[in-house]
C-alpha positions, 0 to 999 in steps of 0.5 A: 499499500503507498505510504501515505494512503496507509496512514490515511492521507491522500498525499504528502501533507508536509509537501516543501514546494510552494502553495498552488494557485487555486482554493486549495492555495487559499484553504492552506494559508494560514496567518497571512490575512494581513499580508494577503489583503496588503498585497492584494491591494498593491496589486489591485491598485498600485501603479508599481510592480510590488516588492516582498522582502523576507527570509528564505523560506518564510512563503513569500511565493506561496503568498503571491501565488495565493493573492493571484487566485483571491484576484482572479476568483473575486472576478468571478464572483463579479466583485471587480472588473479586473481580471488577474491570472498568474504564470505557470510558475516563479520565474528565478532570477538570472545574472544574464538578462538576455536569458531572462527576459526570454524565460519571461516571455515564453512564461507569459506565452505559456499564460495565455495557453494555459487561460485561453477559456479563461479569457473568452468567458472573460469576453477578452480578446483572445489571440489565435493560439495554435501556432504558438501552440504547435512551436512551444509543444515542439521538441526543444534542443538545449545548448548555446548557440543554436537557432531558435525557431519561432513562431512570430515572422522570418529569421533565426534567434540565437540562444539557449534552446532550439526548437523543432518542427515549426516555421520560423520566426524572429525573437523580435516579431515574438516579443512584439506579438506578446505585448500585443497580446497583453495590450489586447486582452488587458487594457489599462486598468482591467487586469493582467497577468501577475508573475513572480521575479523570485531569489533575488538574493542569488545575485549575491550582490546589491550592484548586480541585482540593480544592474539586472533590474535596470537591464529588464526594466524597459522590456519586462517591467513596463509591459503593459498587462503585466503584475510583477511580483519581485521576492528577496531575502536578505535585504536584496529587495529592500536594497534594489527598490529605491534606486533611481532608474527604478523609482516609480517602477518597484513599489517600496518593499513589503516586509514578510515575518515569519507565520506567527507562533500562535497561528502554527497550531492551526497552520499544520492542523489545516493541512493534516486535515485537507490531506486526510482521507480518513477519520482516523488518519496518523499523522508522523509529525503532529501540531505539538511537534511542528510546533517544536520544529518551527521554533528549532528552524528559528520559524523557517515554515519551509525547513520545518516541513523539510524535517516534517517530510524527512522523519516520515521517511524513517520507517514504513507505514507499520512503523507509525501504525504500531505506535501512541501519537505520545511515542511518534512524538518522542520519536521525532524529538529524539530523530531531530536531536540526533540530526542536530548532533550528527551536523554539530560533529561534522563541523571542526572549527576554533572556539572564536568561529564557534563564538560567532555562530553562537552570537549571530542566532542571538542577534537574530540569525542575520546580519551585516558586515558593517556589524562586526564591532557587535560581534567584537571583531576589531575590522570587517576582513577578521570578522570574514575570516570566521564567516567563510569558516561557518560557510565552509561547514554550511552553517551561513550563507552571505552575500560578499556584497562590498558596496551595499554594507547596510544589507543583512546578507549574513544569514545562519542556514538551516544546518546552522540551526540545527547546529545551534539547536544541539549547542544551546541545549546540550545535546552533544558531549562537551566540545574538546578545547581548541575544536 
């Protein structure tokens, strides 16, 4: 029997991927009503693209997906004349502006194909999509320097993929067609497509992020009929949102903080109820156990779900069915402690580096290079040496952003919080001096 069915669930209730842009996603978005209302107002009423700033794993992408569905549902309920539809998936930021721009246009084309019937029912002008559908679904050859055949007018396009089996079209023709589709389907003030530009922090420096966003400002951020939501962590979204060339294009960031502790029991109970197919379903990680791991991970929802999922794989369904809820909770606590001890034992660092990790945890888990004095270092260089050592063991992530010392660009990782848990709770043997 399937593992989750054996426990009385239709599928994995601890799924880590972002919530879907549908009614299920709305049900599962718990503890975010304030942020949801704020995001909806900016999408529906604002004239700038939205910026979300918050820690990795806090749920920014899920929030946008659900907001787009709620906006679309308001149209279906005839509460508004604005129609909003979401792109198929979040777009991951890339250093190559040209490649990223192509990704955006392809995603918009796919959204028109996916929502053709929705647009028709809404009385919107629907483009002829037969040719583009055939082209987008044609076999694709990967590799730089190949010629892309596009369905929008003669010529070829050099890029990272080549589509076979259709007439050739130019890159300029493709983009011009998409711009026409957007203007026709979404005249000003009637809604638009909602897209996510995710993980701005992957560019590492504020300068790189500003450069990329300025390059895509005209071809992407000025697209009529598009509402973009830019998401970033470690202070990068806030850093780039106020640059002169992006002034009036991006909104002031909305700060997304972790889901409050008071909502966590309801959040996980909602998930367990949603995925349950039997009244006697048995969860490997209960609401109270999930509260515990949420605290250990420093309120990182994604990491908490990942740990719950990993623990669920320690045995077959019979393993959990044979134990009481209290016994399962004790097993989970022991498993989490063992994981923490294992990670701590693998890190062989000097006492000063361990002190930095402990101080950084007390500081809230993030800091900027300019905070070196608060960690009792004489200068940034000495602090950087210890940060590099923490990075080597995967206990922190950092961006070498010398252009923006205000950014809180050093952050404890999921593994780092587990190690901090082991040390703060005295779970492992006393450290040998000098190790």
